[in-house]
N, C-alpha and C positions, 0 to 999 in steps of 0.2 A: 791774777786766774789761772796765767798758763802755769806757775806751780803747784795751784789745788790742783789743777790738772793731769800735771806733770808726778805728782805725790798719790796719786789713785790710781797710772796705770802702775807706777811702781810697787803698790799694795797686792791688786788684783794677780798681776805677774809674780808675787809673790807665793797668794796662793798657790797659783799653779803650778810653779815650782812643788811647791810642799806637797799638792794632791800627785805632783808623780814621781815624787820621787819615792812618797811613803804611801803613794797606792796600795801593795800590796800587804800592811799593816790595817789599812786605812778600814771600814766598813762597804765603802760603795766610791767609786768619783764616776765623772757623769761629766757630760756637757749637750749642747741642742741649740735650738733656736728657736723665740719666742718672738710672738705677735701680741699687741695691744695697746691698749690708751696710753704707755708712755712711752710707741712706737712699734719697733721694728730692732729686737735683739739677739743677744747672743749670752747664755750662759755657763757657766761652771762650777758647777757642786763638788763637797766634797763629805763625805761622811763620814766624822771622828771618831765618834761609836756609836751604839744602834739606836741612840734615841739622840745625840746632836751632831749636829754639820753645819757647812758655813756655804758662803755661796756669794759671786762676784757674778753683776750685770751688765752688761753697758749698751744702751738704746741710743736709736738717733733715727731720724726719717723727719718729715713735713707733711702738712696737709692745708691747701686751701680752706678758709673760715669765712665766714660772710658775718659780723657782727653787729646788731644793734644797738645803741644806746640812747636815748633822748629824744628819738626820732631820727637820729644820723643813721645812716648805714654804711661801714666801715666795710672795705673790701680789702680783704690780709690774709696772712700765711701762721699757720700757727706753729714753731719749729720744736721736735723732741732736743732731747740732748741729755740724759742723765747716766748716770754712774752708780750701782747700790753695792753697800758691802754689808753683806742679812748673813746673820744666829738664828737655826734654826733646830726646833726641838719637835719632834717625833716623840711624843706619848706616848704610843702605842708604838713603837720599833718599828711601824710600815711608812707609808706613802705621806699618810698625813703629817702636816708640818705646822705653827705653830713661827712666825719669819717675826725680826725685827731684827734695824739696822738703823742704815747712815744713807742718801742719797748724794752725790755731790749733781746739785741741779742745776742745767745751762736752758730747762726751756722758756722762750718768750713767743711773744705775738709781737705782730707789727703791722701797723692794716692804714688803708688812705680813705678818707673819705668820699661817698656820689654822690655829687652835689646832684638833685631831680631840678626840677622848676625855679626850688628854692629851698633852701638851706637853713634849717630853724637854733642858731646857736646861739642858748641863753637865754632864751625867749624873744631872740630878735633875728626877725627874716632876712636872709643876703642873697642876692643874684649869685647862680655860678662863677657869672665873671667877679662879682666882688672881691670871692673868697679864692687867691693864686692856688692856696694846698691845706690840709687839715690831716693832720698824721695821730696815730694814737699810738702808743706801743708798752707793752707789759713785760716785765723781768721778773726774775723769782728769788730769793734767797736759794745761794749756793748750798748749806746744810740743808738739808731738809732730813727730819729723822721719817723714819717709814713704822708701820705697823700692819699686820694681813695673817692670814691662815693660805694652805695652801698644801697641793697636792705635787709629790717629785719621786727624786731615786728611792728605791726603797733600801734598808739595810740589810739585807738577803737577797742572796744573787737570785735572778732569774732570769727573764727573757733580757737582750740585750737592750732593744729599746724599748725608751719609755713614757709616758705621759706627763705632761707638765703643765702647772698652773698655781695662777694666786690670784687672791680676793685681798686687796689690800685700803690701807688711804697713806696720804703724803700729803706732813702737812709742811704749805710755801709760803712764806709771805711775796706777796704780790709787790710790786713798786711801781707805778702807771705813770705813766707823760701824756698831755695834749698839747701838742704844736701846731701853728699855723700859719699863715702869711697872708697879705693883705692883695687883692687881685688889682687887676691894674684898673679898674672901672670905680671901684672905690674912690671916694674920693678922698686927700689925703689927710684932712680934718678930723673923718669916720674914721683914720685908719687904729688908733690908737682905743676906740671904742670895741673896735673889732677884735684886740689883743686884748684888751679885759674882759670881754664874753667867753673869749677862748680861754681864759685863765679860768671863770667863773665854771665853766662845763666842765671844765679839767675837774673838779671836787666830782661832779657826779662820773666821770669817768672812771676815776679811781674807785668809790663805793663799792663799782659793779665788778671793778678788777679785785675787789676781797671777798666776789664768790667763788674765786679761783682758789683761796689757801687749803681750803682742805681738798688734794686733789686725788681721784678714784681709779687706782690703779687693777687693773683688770685685762689678766695677758694667759694668753694659754700657747702651749709647744709642743714639740719635742725631742728626746735626749738621747744619746747613746751611753750605754755602761762598760766605762775602756777595762 
């Protein structure tokens, strides 16, 4: 993972250097700040011609996220972490663009079950004292393709300040796990049944995580032409 992350940073740095060195020859070079469903991030964009450009984006952040699955309430946190390398086609030689590319995806979710008077695990009710812990985690495939449309830096020089927006989808393969431990109030003989119920409940947890395969990417921001 460290190697992939390092390679992504090197690619972004290469684009930045190329944009700086060839800025006079390019149709436009700009960068700015973004906010949206991938989190908060920065963007660097270079228009190679009046119809073709390349972009690099890095996003991060986190948000508290409460999640219900099979009657179990999880208090958790969704952490953003993506780096995009995109190719943009401007069919009308303006700010409108069609985009495609690849993302380094380090988004993830981790949540802990919040027990009430009783917690239903695979159809069996356990008291809070009988369940020591119950945690769900979701990670995603590191390489995630992206397609979308948007608006950004226009080939023709104008105001230095420009509006930027993207509307698209990123395909990510989720990997979900559900783990738990037995509480002090649970008899030793019943602990194995709890673990069996947790493994069965994990199947539903994984199926719910599959709903996140197509992740919507909606972001807006502003940039400056260099």
